N, C-alpha and C positions, 0 to 999 in steps of 0.2 A: 600488483595488478597492472598489466600492460594494456593500455587502451588508446594511447596517443596515436593519431594517424588513422584510427579506425573509421569506417564509414559511419555517417551520421544519418539518423532517421529523418525523413521529411514529414512524418506524422507528428508534427511539433508546431505549437503556436506560442508565441511570446506576447503576453499581455502586460508585461511590466511597463510602468509609466502611466497606468490608469489612475486617475484621481478618484477619491471616494468621499462620501459624506454620510450623514445619518448616524444612527446609534444602533448598537446591538444589545438586546436584552437577553441575558443568560440566566435561565432558571435553574433551580436545584442547588446542590452543594458542590463546591469545588471549582466552579467556573471553568477556566480554560482546561484544567486537569481533567474534569469530568468529560469535557468535550473531546480531549485527546483519548481518553479511555474509550469513549463511544465511537469516535469517528476515525481515529488514527488507524490507517491501514485496513480500511474496508468496512467501516460501519455504514449504516444506511443513512446517507446525508439527507434525503428528502424527509424522512420521518423525524430525525433528530433535530433538524432545523425547525420543523414545525413545533416540536416539543419545547425547544429552547426559546422560541418566539423571536427569531432573528428578523431585524428590520433594517434594510440597507438600501442606500442609493449609490449608484456608480456612474461616473462620467468618464468616458473614454478620452484618452489623450495620446500624445506621441510616445512611442517606445523610447525610454530614456537611454542615455549612454551608460554602458555597463563597465564596471570595474574589471580589472584583470582577473580577479578571483571569480567574479560572476561569469565572465566569459569562459573560464576554465570549467566551472560547474555546468554551464550550459552545454558545452561540447561533450563533457563526460556523460551527462544525462542522455544526450542524443545518441552517443555511441552505445551506451547500455541499452537503450530502447531498440536500436537497430539490431543489437545482439539478440534480444528477445524475439524480434521478428524473424531473424535467421533461424534460431533454434526451433521456435514453435512452428514456423512455416515448414521446416523439414519433417518435424514430428507429425504434423497434420497430414502431409502428403504421404508419408510412409505408413502411418498407423490408421488413418481415417480416409485416405484417398480423397482428401478435400483440401481446398485452399484455406489458409489461415487469414481471417479478416483482422488486421492489426488494430490495436487501440491507438488513441491519440493522447499525447501529453501536452497539457496546457500549463505553462508556468506564469506566475503572476505575483504582484505585490499586494499585500494586505487583504484584498477581497476581489472576487470576480463572480459574475453570474454564470450559472450552468443551465443547460437545457434539460430541466426535469428534476434537478436535485437542489433547488433553491440557491442561496447565495453562499458561495465558498468563502471561507475565512482562513487566514494564515494560522490562527489559533487552533483550527481543527486538525492541523497536520495534513499530510497527503491523503487523498481519498479517490476512490473510483466511483463514477456515476454510471450505473447500468443504463439509464435512460438515453444517454448520448454516447455510451461506450468510450468514455474519456477519463483519463487520470488528471487530477488537478493537484498542483504542488507549488508552494512558495519555496524556492530553493534555499531560503534562509533556514529552512528546517534542518539543513545539514549542520548548522551550528547547534541546534537543539539536540541533535543526535549525539554530538560530542560533549556539549556542556551540561545538559540536563540529564541525558540518559547514559552518558559515559560510553557510547559506542564509538570506537576509534577505527581509523583506517578508511580508505576510499570505498572499500567494498560494502561498508555499512549502508551508504546511500544506494549502491547498486542493489542490495538486498531489498530495500524499501521499494524501489521501482519494480523489481521482479515480483515482489509480493502483490503489488497492485495489478500487475499484468496477470498474476495468478487469479485474481478476482475476474479479470476479463475472460480468462479461460473458462471459469465457472459460469460466467454469463453466457458465453457461446454454447456451452454444453447443456444449458438449461438448469444448472444447479441453483443459481440465485432465484430464479422464478419459483422453484419448488420450496426453497427455504423461506422466501418472503410470503408464500401462500400459507405456510404453517403458522405465521405470526398471529393471525386472528383466531386460530384454533387453540392456542396454548396460553398458559399463564406466563408472566414475565420470567419467572424462575425456570420454567421448562424451556422457553425459547432461548434463554441465555446459553443453554447447553448446545442447542443447534447452532447458535452464533459462534461458539467456541469451535465446533467441528468445522464450520465454514472457514473460519480464519486459519485454523491449523492446516486445512487442505491448501489454502493459498500459500502458506509457508512451505508446504511440501512441493508445490509447483515451482516456487522460487528455487528450491533445492534442485529440482529436475533441470531447470534452466542452467543452474551453475554446473551441473554434471556435464552438460553438452557445450557450454559456452566456449571453452578452449578448442573444441573439435570442430564446431560448426559456425563460428563467427570470428570477428576480428579481435576479440578479447582473449587475453591469456591470463589464466588464474593460477595461483599457487595454493598450497594447502594453508599457508598463513592467511590468505584471503578468505578461505572457507571458515577458518577459525574466527576471523573478524565478523563474518556473517552470522555464525552461531552466537557470538557475543552480542551482536546487534539484536538478534532474535530474543535473547535472554533479557536484554535491556528494556524491551517493550512488552514484557510479560505483564499481565494484569496485576499479579501479586507485587511485582517490583514497582510499577507505576503507583499503585494504591498506597504502598508503604511509604513511598516518597511523598505522596500528597497528604496523607492523613495519619501516618505512623503505624497503620495496621492494614490488613487486607481482609476482604469479605468474599470468600469463594463463591457464594450464591450469586454474587453480582458480576462474576467474571464473564466477559463477552469475547475475549480473544485467546485465552489460554494462559497458563503459567509460563514463567521463564523456561522451566524444564521442558514443558510440552512443546513450546515454540521451537526451542533448540532441537529437540528430538525429531520433530517432523520435518524441519528444514534439512537436517542431516540425513534423514531417511530418503528424502528426495534426491539429495546429492549422491548418496551411497548407491542407490538402486538405479536411478534414471528411468524407472519403470512407472508409467502412468497408472497402471493397474494396482500399484502398491499404495496408493494414496487415498483409499476410501475411508476417510475418518469417520463417516457416518455409521460404519459397521464395527467400529472399535468399541468394544464393550467397556473399556476403561473410561471412555468419555461419556457414557450414557447415564 
């Protein structure tokens, strides 16, 4: 993956260096793993934070000095974000005759407040907050990708960012409003299926971005990078995460899709580059 020297997005805020206090109470079984299953890559932060009973206090401070590795990850994330802006900006102009309103990326240490989605926590993994159209991420999650989930290569983190941008696309198009409105009308089991469709569509959009990244932005991708992306998608499948956490998986509780499904929809987006091919909600196999 060639990205060095690429343009870096200005839709970026660095909150590292904030000090924190207070306690977080996590209900349910599995603690951090349950939160990762629920929030990692697009869960509803506002609802889950309420359910988990998070209680945090945050005091702002000076942005701390970054290590060489942190500086590299920061530059990488900003280049990838700029690439998503270039790709989606062109697609919106050509296919919708509209301007693309970019999302913002906030990076932080440990915890940070959001505008409408409660208190973000590193343990939750990266997430998108529809209320403020912002992605929140502790970049140490890159270590989690490698060490806990076994996702190797630089493109794994790029896939995560592109997936979160996929949720932003859904927000712009009104998909998230519709799916969130369904929540009160369905049982938890029924809504889990809607959640899976929502997450798989975000994976599809990540694949669409990858399809156009080398053509329409400063990033150059190889097929090895795409393989890394598919492996990252597989690594964060519900079945894989649950089996790691508790030794078995429960399909009725899946909210993001299996490893096979996440890989397949990312690859479909990459192979087709066609936004119209990503309607997961009409896929009978997911109903």
